[in-house]
C-alpha positions as CSV (number, residue, x, y, z in Angstrom):
1,M,0.0,0.0,0.0
2,E,2.9,2.3,0.7
3,K,4.2,2.1,-2.9
4,E,0.6,2.8,-4.1
5,I,0.3,5.9,-2.0
6,E,3.8,7.0,-3.0
7,S,2.9,6.7,-6.7
8,K,-0.1,9.0,-6.2
9,I,2.0,11.9,-4.7
10,I,2.9,14.2,-7.5
11,T,4.6,17.6,-7.7
12,I,2.6,20.6,-8.8
13,K,3.6,24.2,-8.4
14,G,6.7,23.0,-6.6
15,K,4.6,21.3,-3.9
16,R,4.1,17.6,-3.3
17,V,0.4,16.9,-3.5
18,I,-2.1,14.2,-3.8
19,L,-5.2,14.7,-6.0
20,D,-8.7,14.6,-4.5
21,S,-9.7,11.4,-6.4
22,D,-6.7,9.5,-5.2
23,L,-7.1,10.8,-1.7
24,A,-10.8,9.8,-1.7
25,R,-9.9,6.3,-2.9
26,L,-7.4,5.9,-0.1
27,Y,-9.9,7.2,2.5
28,G,-12.6,4.8,1.2
29,V,-15.1,7.5,0.1
30,S,-16.2,8.9,-3.3
31,T,-14.5,11.9,-4.7
32,T,-17.8,13.7,-4.5
33,R,-18.2,12.9,-0.8
34,L,-14.6,14.1,-0.1
35,N,-15.2,17.4,-2.0
36,E,-18.5,18.0,-0.3
37,Q,-16.9,17.8,3.1
38,V,-14.0,20.0,2.0
39,T,-16.5,22.6,0.6
40,R,-18.4,22.5,3.9
41,N,-15.2,23.1,5.8
42,L,-13.3,25.5,3.5
43,R,-11.9,27.5,6.4
44,R,-9.9,24.4,7.4
45,F,-8.2,24.3,4.0
46,P,-6.0,27.3,3.4
47,E,-3.9,27.5,0.2
48,D,-0.9,25.7,1.7
49,F,-3.2,22.8,2.6
50,M,-5.2,22.5,-0.6
51,F,-5.7,24.3,-3.9
52,Q,-7.7,23.8,-7.1
53,L,-5.6,23.0,-10.1
54,P,-5.5,25.8,-12.8
55,L,-6.8,24.8,-16.2
56,Q,-3.3,24.6,-17.7
57,E,-2.3,22.0,-15.0
58,L,-5.5,20.1,-15.6
59,A,-4.7,20.0,-19.4
60,N,-1.2,18.7,-18.6
61,L,-2.6,16.0,-16.3
62,I,-5.2,14.9,-18.9
63,S,-2.5,14.8,-21.6
64,Q,-0.3,12.6,-19.4
65,N,-3.3,10.3,-18.7
66,A,-3.2,11.0,-15.0
67,I,-7.0,11.8,-15.2
68,S,-9.5,11.2,-17.8
69,S,-11.0,14.0,-19.9
70,S,-14.6,15.1,-19.6
71,S,-15.3,13.9,-23.1
72,H,-14.7,10.4,-21.9
73,G,-16.9,10.5,-18.8
74,G,-14.2,11.8,-16.6
75,R,-13.9,15.0,-14.5
76,R,-15.8,18.1,-15.4
77,K,-14.1,20.3,-12.7
78,P,-10.4,20.8,-12.1
79,P,-9.3,18.5,-9.3
80,R,-8.2,19.7,-5.9
81,A,-4.6,19.1,-4.8
82,F,-3.9,18.3,-1.2
83,T,-0.6,18.8,0.5
84,E,0.3,16.6,3.5
85,Y,-1.5,19.1,5.8
86,G,-4.5,19.1,3.7
87,A,-4.6,15.3,3.6
88,V,-4.6,15.2,7.4
89,M,-7.3,17.9,7.5
90,A,-9.4,15.9,5.0
91,A,-9.2,12.9,7.2
92,N,-10.4,15.0,10.1
93,V,-13.5,16.3,8.2
94,L,-14.3,12.8,7.0
95,N,-13.9,11.5,10.5
96,S,-13.7,7.8,9.7
97,N,-11.3,5.3,11.1
98,L,-10.1,4.3,7.6
99,A,-9.5,8.0,6.8
100,I,-7.5,8.5,10.0
101,D,-5.3,5.4,9.4
102,A,-4.7,6.3,5.8
103,S,-3.8,9.9,6.7
104,I,-1.2,8.6,9.1
105,M,0.3,6.5,6.4
106,I,0.2,9.4,3.9
107,V,1.9,11.8,6.3
108,R,4.7,9.2,6.9
109,I,5.2,8.9,3.1
110,F,5.3,12.7,2.7
111,V,7.9,12.9,5.4
112,K,9.9,10.1,3.8
113,L,9.8,11.9,0.5
114,K,10.9,15.2,2.2
115,E,13.9,13.3,3.8
116,I,14.9,11.9,0.4
117,A,14.7,15.4,-1.1
118,Q,16.8,16.8,1.7
119,E,19.4,14.1,1.3
120,R,19.6,14.9,-2.4
121,S,19.9,18.5,-1.6
122,D,22.7,17.8,0.8
123,L,24.5,15.7,-1.7
124,K,24.1,18.4,-4.4
125,K,25.6,21.0,-2.0
126,R,28.5,18.7,-1.2
127,L,29.1,18.0,-4.9
128,E,29.1,21.8,-5.6
129,V,31.7,22.3,-2.9
130,L,33.8,19.5,-4.3
131,E,33.5,21.0,-7.9
132,Q,34.6,24.4,-6.6
133,R,37.6,22.8,-4.9
134,V,38.6,20.9,-8.0
135,A,38.1,24.0,-10.2
136,K,40.2,26.0,-7.7
137,G,42.9,23.2,-7.8
138,F,43.0,23.4,-11.6
139,A,43.4,27.2,-11.4
140,E,46.3,26.8,-8.9
141,H,47.9,24.2,-11.1
142,A,47.3,26.2,-14.2
143,E,49.3,29.1,-12.7
144,E,52.1,26.7,-11.7
145,L,52.2,25.2,-15.2
146,Q,52.2,28.7,-16.7
147,E,55.2,29.6,-14.6
148,V,57.0,26.4,-15.6
149,R,56.3,27.2,-19.3
150,F,57.7,30.7,-18.8
151,L,60.9,29.4,-17.2
152,L,61.4,26.9,-20.0
153,A,60.9,29.6,-22.6
154,K,63.4,31.8,-20.8
155,L,65.9,29.0,-20.8
156,E,65.5,28.4,-24.5
157,Q,66.1,32.1,-25.2
158,Q,69.4,32.4,-23.3
159,P,72.3,32.4,-25.7
160,E,74.8,29.6,-25.6
161,T,78.0,30.6,-23.9
162,K,81.4,29.4,-25.1
163,K,82.5,26.5,-23.1
164,R,85.8,26.9,-21.6
165,K,88.2,24.1,-21.7
166,I,89.1,22.6,-18.4
167,G,92.7,22.0,-17.6
168,F,96.0,23.7,-18.4
169,E,97.2,24.9,-21.7
170,S,100.9,24.3,-22.5
171,S,102.7,27.3,-24.0
172,T,105.4,25.2,-25.6
173,A,105.3,25.3,-29.2
């Protein structure tokens, strides 16, 4: 069941959310029933708990077959997207044991996904630091190599000096 829930959590507007139809299925109620309860308790669902998908996002979801189009008997209204807080609040307004148990599992999965994202973020930061060190190391070595090249060029440019013979010359002729 954990994998099933995890597969239902998607990212929209930079937030991890679960759509109302998937949440209703997990809570053992119809999407209509879930949305009725949410509508009756809208004060409990601020924008960081739940939001209605804009038409563009709805079109994207339909084109990716995440939901069916209205021409095929599917949704006629844009779905609601629930963050982890909204999923818990939805369980509270439904007030069934199944909804409460499922909401606990959903929150645990959201937390797990956050931890994975945090680990990736930490690894990304460490990789950036390592890349900076390597780039700096190359820069330092580049300067040293340039200095070696300069010295070699200088040595090549020095005129040859006459070699003096070692030893004594006899003046007897």
